[in-house]
C-alpha positions as CSV (number, residue, x, y, z in Angstrom):
1,M,9.0,30.2,26.2
2,P,12.7,30.3,28.1
3,E,12.2,29.2,31.6
4,D,13.7,32.5,32.9
5,A,11.1,34.4,31.0
6,R,8.2,32.4,32.6
7,P,8.3,34.5,36.2
8,E,7.6,37.6,34.7
9,R,4.8,36.6,32.4
10,G,3.4,34.8,35.4
11,L,2.9,38.0,37.2
12,T,0.7,39.2,34.6
13,F,-2.4,37.9,36.5
14,G,-2.5,40.3,39.3
15,R,-4.3,43.0,37.4
16,V,-7.1,40.7,36.6
17,A,-7.1,39.1,40.3
18,E,-10.7,39.3,40.8
19,N,-12.0,38.4,37.6
20,Y,-9.6,35.4,37.7
21,D,-11.1,34.1,40.6
22,R,-14.4,34.3,39.3
23,A,-13.7,32.7,36.3
24,R,-11.1,30.2,36.2
25,P,-12.2,26.6,37.2
26,G,-11.2,24.9,40.4
27,Y,-10.4,21.0,40.8
28,P,-12.5,17.9,41.5
29,A,-13.1,16.9,45.1
30,E,-11.6,13.4,44.4
31,L,-8.5,15.0,44.0
32,Y,-8.4,16.6,47.4
33,A,-10.2,13.6,48.9
34,D,-7.0,11.8,47.6
35,I,-4.4,14.3,49.2
36,A,-6.0,15.4,52.3
37,T,-6.3,11.5,54.0
38,G,-5.8,10.8,57.5
39,G,-4.8,13.5,60.2
40,R,-4.3,17.1,60.2
41,L,-2.1,17.9,56.7
42,R,0.4,20.7,56.7
43,V,0.9,21.9,53.3
44,L,3.1,24.4,51.7
45,E,1.7,25.7,48.4
46,A,3.7,26.7,45.5
47,G,2.0,29.7,43.6
48,A,-1.4,29.8,45.3
49,G,-3.0,32.3,42.7
50,T,-6.2,33.5,44.1
51,G,-6.3,30.4,46.4
52,K,-8.7,27.8,44.6
53,A,-6.7,24.9,46.0
54,T,-5.8,26.9,49.1
55,V,-9.2,27.4,50.1
56,A,-10.4,23.7,49.3
57,L,-7.2,22.3,51.2
58,A,-8.3,24.6,54.2
59,E,-12.2,23.3,54.4
60,L,-10.9,19.8,54.6
61,G,-8.9,21.0,57.8
62,A,-5.3,21.6,56.4
63,S,-3.0,24.0,57.7
64,V,-1.6,25.8,54.7
65,V,1.3,28.0,54.1
66,A,0.5,29.6,50.7
67,V,3.1,31.4,48.5
68,E,2.3,33.8,46.0
69,P,4.7,36.1,44.2
70,D,2.0,38.6,43.0
71,S,0.7,40.7,45.7
72,G,-2.8,41.4,43.9
73,M,-3.3,37.6,43.6
74,A,-2.1,36.9,47.5
75,E,-4.3,39.6,48.6
76,V,-7.5,37.6,47.5
77,V,-6.1,34.7,49.1
78,R,-6.0,36.4,52.3
79,R,-9.7,37.8,51.7
80,R,-10.9,34.0,50.9
81,T,-9.1,32.6,54.0
82,E,-9.4,35.1,56.7
83,N,-10.7,32.7,59.0
84,R,-9.0,29.5,58.2
85,D,-5.6,28.5,59.0
86,V,-3.7,29.9,56.3
87,E,-0.8,32.0,55.9
88,V,0.1,33.9,52.9
89,Q,3.7,34.8,51.7
90,V,4.2,37.1,48.9
91,S,7.3,35.6,47.6
92,R,8.6,33.5,44.6
93,F,8.3,29.8,46.0
94,E,12.2,29.6,45.3
95,E,12.8,32.5,47.8
96,C,10.0,31.6,50.3
97,A,10.7,31.2,53.9
98,I,9.8,28.1,55.7
99,E,11.0,26.1,58.5
100,P,12.7,22.9,57.3
101,A,11.0,19.3,57.6
102,S,7.7,21.3,58.6
103,F,5.3,19.8,56.1
104,D,3.7,16.8,54.9
105,V,3.2,18.0,51.3
106,V,4.1,20.4,49.0
107,V,1.2,21.1,46.4
108,A,1.3,23.4,43.3
109,A,-1.8,23.5,41.2
110,Q,-1.6,24.9,37.8
111,S,1.8,26.8,38.8
112,W,4.8,24.5,38.7
113,H,5.6,25.5,35.1
114,W,6.2,29.2,36.6
115,V,8.9,27.6,39.0
116,N,12.5,27.1,38.4
117,H,12.1,23.1,38.8
118,E,15.7,22.7,39.8
119,R,15.3,25.4,42.9
120,G,11.6,24.6,43.5
121,A,12.3,20.8,44.1
122,A,15.2,21.8,46.3
123,V,12.7,24.3,48.4
124,A,10.3,21.1,48.6
125,A,13.0,18.7,49.6
126,R,13.6,21.0,52.7
127,A,10.2,21.7,53.6
128,L,9.1,18.1,53.8
129,V,9.3,15.6,56.6
130,P,10.8,12.3,55.8
131,G,8.4,10.6,53.4
132,G,6.7,13.4,52.6
133,A,5.1,14.2,48.7
134,L,5.8,16.7,46.4
135,R,2.2,16.7,44.3
136,L,1.5,18.9,41.4
137,W,-1.6,19.1,39.2
138,W,-3.2,20.8,36.6
139,N,-6.3,21.1,34.0
140,M,-6.0,20.2,30.7
141,P,-8.7,20.2,27.8
142,G,-10.0,16.6,27.1
143,D,-12.2,15.7,24.3
144,L,-13.4,19.3,22.8
145,D,-15.4,18.3,19.8
146,G,-18.8,19.3,18.2
147,P,-20.3,21.9,16.3
148,A,-19.7,24.6,19.0
149,W,-15.8,23.8,19.6
150,D,-15.8,23.7,16.0
151,A,-16.9,27.5,15.8
152,V,-14.6,28.5,18.4
153,R,-11.6,27.3,16.7
154,A,-12.4,29.0,13.4
155,A,-13.0,32.2,15.6
156,Y,-9.6,32.0,16.8
157,D,-8.2,30.8,13.5
158,A,-9.6,34.0,12.1
159,T,-8.4,36.5,14.8
160,E,-5.6,35.0,16.9
161,P,-4.5,31.4,17.0
162,E,-1.7,31.9,19.3
163,A,-4.4,33.2,22.1
164,A,-5.9,29.8,22.1
165,P,-3.8,27.3,24.0
166,L,-6.3,26.5,26.4
167,L,-8.5,24.9,23.6
168,A,-6.1,24.3,20.6
169,R,-5.9,20.7,20.9
170,S,-6.6,17.9,23.2
171,L,-3.4,17.4,25.2
172,G,-4.3,14.1,26.9
173,A,-2.5,12.8,29.9
174,Q,0.9,13.2,30.1
175,S,3.1,10.1,30.8
176,E,5.5,10.3,34.3
177,S,8.4,10.5,32.0
178,S,7.4,13.9,30.5
179,V,7.2,15.6,33.8
180,P,10.9,17.2,34.6
181,P,12.4,15.0,37.7
182,A,12.7,16.2,41.0
183,D,15.9,15.9,42.4
184,G,15.6,14.1,46.3
185,F,12.5,12.4,45.0
186,G,11.3,9.0,43.8
187,P,9.8,8.4,40.5
188,W,6.4,10.1,39.7
189,S,3.3,8.7,39.8
190,S,0.1,9.9,38.1
191,S,-3.4,10.1,38.9
192,T,-6.1,11.3,36.3
193,Y,-9.6,12.8,37.1
194,R,-12.1,13.6,34.3
195,W,-15.0,16.0,34.7
196,V,-17.1,18.6,32.6
197,Q,-18.1,22.2,33.0
198,R,-20.5,24.1,31.1
199,Y,-19.8,27.6,30.0
200,T,-22.3,30.6,28.6
201,A,-20.5,32.5,26.2
202,D,-20.0,35.2,29.0
203,E,-18.5,32.7,31.4
204,F,-16.2,31.1,29.0
205,C,-14.8,34.6,27.7
206,A,-14.2,35.9,31.3
207,M,-12.0,32.8,31.6
208,A,-10.5,33.4,28.6
209,A,-9.5,36.5,29.3
210,T,-7.3,35.7,32.2
211,Y,-5.0,33.4,30.6
212,S,-1.7,35.0,30.0
213,S,-2.0,34.1,26.3
214,H,-4.8,36.7,26.2
215,L,-3.4,39.0,28.9
216,V,-0.4,39.9,26.6
217,L,-2.7,41.1,23.8
218,D,-3.5,44.9,23.8
219,D,-6.9,45.7,25.0
220,T,-8.4,46.3,21.4
221,R,-6.8,43.0,20.1
222,R,-8.3,41.1,22.7
223,D,-11.7,42.5,22.5
224,E,-11.6,41.6,18.8
225,V,-10.6,38.1,19.8
226,L,-13.0,37.6,22.5
227,N,-15.9,39.1,20.5
228,A,-15.4,36.5,17.8
229,V,-15.4,33.8,20.4
230,H,-18.4,35.2,22.5
231,A,-20.3,35.2,19.1
232,A,-19.5,31.8,18.2
233,I,-20.6,30.2,21.5
234,T,-23.6,32.4,21.2
235,E,-24.8,30.8,18.0
236,H,-24.6,27.5,19.4
237,G,-26.0,28.4,23.4
238,H,-23.3,27.0,25.4
239,L,-20.0,25.3,25.4
240,D,-19.3,22.1,27.2
241,Y,-15.7,21.8,28.5
242,H,-14.6,18.3,29.2
243,Y,-11.6,18.7,31.6
244,V,-8.8,16.2,32.6
245,T,-7.1,17.2,35.6
246,Q,-4.0,15.1,36.0
247,M,-1.9,15.1,39.4
248,M,1.9,13.7,39.6
249,T,2.9,12.8,42.9
250,A,6.5,12.0,43.9
251,Q,7.8,11.0,47.2
252,L,10.7,12.6,49.3
253,Q,13.8,9.9,49.5
């Protein structure tokens, strides 16, 4: 997808914000423990979504400015963090209003691909204190094998193969060199976390319905695809999703 087309597609999530918040997976506690080490962290978040990372960081005592371009998603963040030290800005990250050198870390949970990398890195560099860090992370599929997965793949192949990027293949961990460089920052380092989440047919289909590859389908087509996937999982009782969460970190130079 061309980079200039990504922001508009990234704004398709607001109409399913509540479902997105309920259905999307979070991130492992070990990742947050690696971020929130020592002192009271000041965090600038790019693309907060419905606040899965925002809430987790705030619960660890961080002060967070959460930037989210979709007003529907931002409203969910506000509600979830009402009694936390969280400010929500409805803005593209590239255009957010922040004080220079006022954050210890800039984070993006599953969202940096929606940001213009050159402009986003410039915002992050301006926002961070000397020695601050840019941390990007995302969930990817691990080893998705077995009869249940074979049935789900067959359901997508028979209906809409392009709607299944979340499970189409095991992506594996990315190398540091495969992540776009961030001007003003040092080289990337990588941390990897592996975990498993079990889904019922209802739970998996609710999650799949929040992905942009499914949202761009019309209602009738999306229902056809998800009904086939639901039937495949129901036949096997459940689906175990092996996640690989990878975090890339670069220090401000």
